[in-house]
N, C-alpha and C positions, 0 to 999 in steps of 0.2 A: 301739291303741298309736300314739302320736305319735312320729315320727322326730325324733331330736335334731338341732337345727340346728348344723351344723358350720361354723365360720368358718375359712377357710383364710388364714392369715397367712404371708407370706413375707418374708424378710429383704431389704431394698432396699439394703443397704450395697454390694453388688456390682453392682447394676443400673445406676446412673448411670455408673460407670467403664467398665462393659462396653459400654454404648451409645455412649459417647464413643470408645472404642477401635475399635468397628465403624465408626463414622462416619469416623474418621481413615483407617482402612484402605481404606474405599470411595473416599474422596476421593483418596488416593494412587493407587489402581488406575485411576481415571478419568484423572488427570493423566498417568500412565505410558502409558495407551492412546492419549491424544491426541498425546503426543510421538512415540510409535512410528509412528503413522499419518502424521504430518507428515514424519518422516524418510523413511519408505517412499515417500511421494509425491514428495518432492524427489529421491530417488535414482532413481526410476523415470522422471522427466521428463528426457529428453535435452536437451542444450544446443542452441540454434538453429543455431549454427555447425557443429556436428557433423552435425545433420540436413541442413543445406544441402549439405554435402560429400557426404553419402550420396546425396541426390537428384541431385546433379550426376553422380555415378558411374553411377547408374541411367539418367540421360538419355544419357550418352555410350555406354552399353551398348545403348541402344535399348529399354530396358524401359518407359520412360514417354515420352510425346510431348513435343514442344517446348512446346505450350500448357500441359500439366500442369506441366512444369518451371517455366515462367515464373510460373504462378499460385502454385506452392509457394514460389518464390523471393521473390515479392512479400510473401507471408504471413510467411515466416520473416525476411525483411529488416526488416519492421516490428517483429518481436519483438526482433531484434538491436538496432535503434535504441532501442527502449524500455529494453532492459537497459543499454545504454551511457549513455543519458541519465539513468537512475536511479542509475548508479554514479558519475556526475560529482559533484564536490564543489559545493555551492551557492556562488554568487558572493557577493561582499561585500555586506553589507546596505547599503541606502541610508541614509546618515546625514543629519543635519540640513544638512550642507554641500552635499549633492547635490540638495536641494530647490530648485526654481527660485523665485526671488523676482521680484516685479514690478519692472521697471526704474524707477529714480527719474527724475523729470523733470530735464532739463538745467538748468544754472544760468541763472537769468534767465527761466525759463519756468515759469509757474504751472500748466501742464497744461490750461488752458481755451482756449488760443489756437487759433483756427480758421485753417487755411491759406488763402491768397488764392484758390485755386481752389474752395474750399468742400468739398473731400473730406477726410474725416478717416480715419485708419487704423482698422482694426478693433480693437475692444477685447476 
């Protein structure tokens, strides 16, 4: 006896919308995870000014040596400078009026005149 061949057919009307929904939900979950991670990292990182004050108090209490304090101060001072420089507003852009132009020759001078001593200014 030969077994009958059974072809399984399923309805694909819900397959494409279901796959799309799963994709959108996974994408949303990834975005939320990334945002939460960045917020946690930003909240966990203390500001350089607060850290410097804490290290100063430790130095005054004698918990850290002068050499350690100065190396930490140099490190955090660089971070403070970078954060201040990053927060500054950019200066005005250089417009066409700020571009240096070559000076025009004086009236009556064609620019090829050689001085009597034979030395020409650098060009």
